[in-house]
Structure formats: structure tokens, C-alpha cells
C-alpha positions as CSV (number, residue, x, y, z in Angstrom):
1,M,27.8,4.2,22.1
2,D,30.2,2.2,19.9
3,S,31.8,-0.3,22.3
4,R,34.6,-1.3,20.0
5,K,35.6,2.4,19.4
6,N,35.5,3.0,23.2
7,L,37.7,0.0,23.8
8,E,40.2,1.1,21.2
9,L,40.2,4.6,22.6
10,A,40.8,3.2,26.2
11,R,43.6,1.0,24.8
12,N,45.3,4.0,23.0
13,I,45.1,6.1,26.1
14,I,46.7,3.4,28.2
15,I,49.4,2.7,25.7
16,K,50.2,6.4,25.3
17,E,50.1,7.5,28.9
18,Y,50.8,4.4,31.0
19,N,52.8,2.2,28.7
20,T,55.8,1.8,31.1
21,L,53.4,0.2,33.7
22,V,51.9,-2.3,31.3
23,R,53.2,-5.8,30.7
24,E,50.4,-6.9,28.3
25,I,47.3,-5.5,26.7
26,I,44.7,-7.5,24.9
27,L,41.7,-6.3,23.0
28,D,39.5,-9.3,22.6
29,K,38.4,-9.7,18.9
30,D,35.1,-11.4,19.7
31,R,33.9,-9.9,23.0
32,P,33.8,-6.2,24.0
33,V,36.5,-6.4,26.6
34,L,40.0,-5.0,27.0
35,K,42.4,-6.8,29.4
36,V,45.4,-5.0,30.8
37,V,48.1,-6.8,32.8
38,F,50.4,-4.5,34.8
39,H,54.0,-5.3,35.7
40,I,52.9,-5.3,39.3
41,E,50.5,-8.2,38.6
42,I,47.3,-6.2,38.7
43,Y,44.7,-7.2,36.1
44,L,42.3,-4.6,34.7
45,Y,39.2,-5.5,32.6
46,I,37.5,-2.7,30.7
47,R,34.1,-3.4,29.2
48,Y,31.6,-1.2,27.2
49,N,28.4,-2.3,25.5
50,E,25.9,-0.9,23.0
51,Y,23.5,0.1,25.8
52,E,25.9,2.8,27.2
53,E,27.0,0.6,30.0
54,Y,30.6,0.2,31.1
55,S,32.6,-1.7,33.7
56,Y,36.2,-1.1,34.9
57,C,37.4,-3.9,37.2
58,A,40.8,-4.0,38.7
59,I,41.8,-7.3,40.4
60,F,44.7,-6.9,42.8
61,S,45.2,-10.6,43.8
62,P,43.6,-14.0,43.6
63,N,42.0,-13.5,47.0
64,P,38.2,-13.3,46.9
65,D,36.9,-9.8,46.5
66,D,40.4,-8.2,46.3
67,Q,39.2,-6.0,43.5
68,M,37.5,-2.7,42.9
69,R,34.9,-1.9,40.2
70,F,33.4,1.1,38.6
71,D,30.3,0.5,36.6
72,N,26.8,1.6,35.7
73,Y,25.2,-1.8,35.0
74,D,22.7,-1.8,37.8
75,D,20.6,1.1,39.1
76,I,20.0,-0.2,42.6
77,W,22.7,1.7,44.6
78,D,21.6,4.6,46.7
79,V,24.3,7.1,45.6
80,K,24.1,10.6,44.1
81,T,25.8,9.5,40.9
82,R,23.3,6.7,40.2
83,P,23.5,4.6,38.1
84,H,27.3,5.3,38.1
85,H,28.8,3.7,41.3
86,F,32.1,2.4,42.7
87,H,32.5,-0.9,44.4
88,V,35.3,-0.2,46.9
89,R,38.3,-2.6,47.1
90,G,37.1,-5.5,49.1
91,M,33.6,-5.3,47.5
92,Q,32.0,-4.6,50.9
93,S,30.7,-1.2,50.1
94,V,29.5,1.0,47.2
95,I,30.0,4.7,47.0
96,E,29.6,7.5,44.5
97,S,31.6,7.3,41.3
98,P,33.4,10.0,39.3
99,M,33.0,8.0,36.1
100,R,30.9,8.9,33.1
101,G,31.4,5.9,30.8
102,E,33.6,8.1,28.5
103,P,37.1,6.6,28.0
104,S,38.9,9.9,27.5
105,Y,37.5,11.2,30.8
106,D,37.4,7.9,32.8
107,I,40.7,6.1,32.0
108,P,43.0,8.7,33.7
109,I,40.8,8.6,36.8
110,L,40.8,4.8,36.8
111,L,44.5,4.5,36.4
112,N,45.2,7.1,39.1
113,N,42.9,5.1,41.5
114,I,44.8,1.9,40.7
115,L,48.1,3.7,41.3
116,D,46.9,5.1,44.6
117,F,46.3,1.6,45.9
118,V,49.8,0.5,44.8
119,K,51.4,3.4,46.7
120,K,49.7,2.4,49.9
């Protein structure tokens, strides 16, 4: 997995499909992380590494644990999609994840999840 290419692909998808929602998008030149700031003050951090691991973390406010995260970094969660899992907003529980670690598949699902929380 090429982490830089995945980050560039994720950035391109967000710019093409969700540009009107985005205030700022930064692809870090030294670290494998993409930071997206939405007009509604939600921060999204997308990470990929060379070990086929990924993390998508949406931070909704500065309040502790007011975030949600999809990742496959740890293999400890007892879910059918293991190692892929979803830390539900509030970080109190972990459930199955629809993610695969593939930007073209994951990013639309991720953005729809974020938008669903905004609508509530």
C-alpha cells in the first residue's frame, strides 16, 4: 500500500465530491496524514501507512471523546469485520466497520457518516 498515493486519492475525492463543505484541506508533506476542516468546524484526519493500516478520525468538538474513528490498527475488537472496526462517536463502544482501507470505497462512506451526524 502506498500511503502517499492513498492520501492523494482521498484528497482528490474530497475536493471533487465534497468541496463545498470544506474550508481547508492539508496534505502534510512529512507525515502520512491528510487534515480536512469543514465549514461546520468538524476536523477530519485521514492516515494510511505502509503496513496496510488506516485511520479515519472525525472530531466534532473540543470535548473529550467527541469523535468517531474507523481503523484497522489493532486486532483486539470482537467484531465480524476484524481488524476493521468503528469507534462510535463518544468512543464508548466499538462496532463492525464497513471500511476496507481503500480510499475510493471508504471516503464516500466516511463523509456520509459525518454528514449523518450533522443532520441529527
